[in-house]
N, C-alpha and C positions, 0 to 999 in steps of 0.2 A: 504494500500500500504506500502511495507517495505522500509526502508531507502535505501537499495541497489538499488531497482528498481527506486525510485525517482531520484537517482543521476546517473543512467546508462540507456543505451538503448541496445537492441539487435543489431546484425549486420544488420538485415533486416530493422529495424527502422532507423539505422544510414544511410544506403544506400538511403532510402526514404527521410530522412532529408537533406542529401547531395544534392540530386536532387532538393530539394526545396530551396537550397541556404545556408544551414548550412556550417560551416567551419569544415574540418577534419584535425586535427593536429596529426602527427605521432611522438611519442616521443622515438622511438627505436634508437639504435646506427646507425652510418653511414653505417657500414657493413650490418646490418639487412635491412636498407632502400634500399641499392643497390641490395639486393637479390630479392626484389619485394615488392610492396606496393599497397594500394588501389588507384584506379584511382581517381584523384581529391584531394589527400592528400597533405599536406605541411609538410616537415620535420622540426622539431624543437625540439632538445634535451631538456630534462627537465631543465638543468642548464641555458638555454637561454629563456625558456618559458615565465616567468613572465615579464621580461624586454622587450621582443620583441613582445609580443602579444598585439596588440591594437584592442580591440573588441568593436565595437559600441554597445551602450546600446541595449539590447534585442536580439543581434545576438547570435544564438546558436552555441556553439563551442563543437565539438565532439573530444574526445581524444582517440587515439588508440596506442597500443603497440603490443608485440607478443602475450601475453595471457590475458591481462587486469589488471595485477598488477601495473606496472609502470604508466599506463595511469590512473588508479584509483587514485593514489597518486597525479598525475599531475592535474587531474580534480578537486580534492579536494582543491589543492593549488589555482587554478584559481577561484573557487567559493568563497574562503576566500577573494580574491582580487576583488570580485564583478562581475565576469564573469559568464554568464549562460553556464556552462560547464557540460558535461555529459561524463561518461566513456563508451566506447564501450565494452560490456561484451564479453569475450572470445578472444578479440583482433584479430590479423591477422590470428591466427590459425582457429578461427571460421569463419572469413571473407572468407578464402580460402575453408574451409569445405563446406560453403554454395554456393560456386562457384560464388561469387560476383566479379566484374571486378577488375583485378589487372594489373600492369605494372612493368617492370623492367627498364623502361626508354627508351627501344628501341621498345618494342612491347607490345600490350595489350593482356591479356589472359582472 
């Protein structure tokens, strides 16, 4: 298993983990968040992430952004802090491409 795979999940794996109780943290900008997000996600910009995220031991935290870059960095920071964090590969671009549930706050798609 490669390093990248160990520390990341596909969007389908993320959706299944979310349904099983994992947390999904979206680290995109407020403008990106307002354009649409994964159903069940919590918005938390990277600069607030470490001080605001309280993760019970063993809770899986999934981190998503637009393409997987920022979320990969954020997930790595969380792992260094002892959180079981995984990057969602491909980010929201992949989430939408796979037609997984999204919302813009007013309606689900």
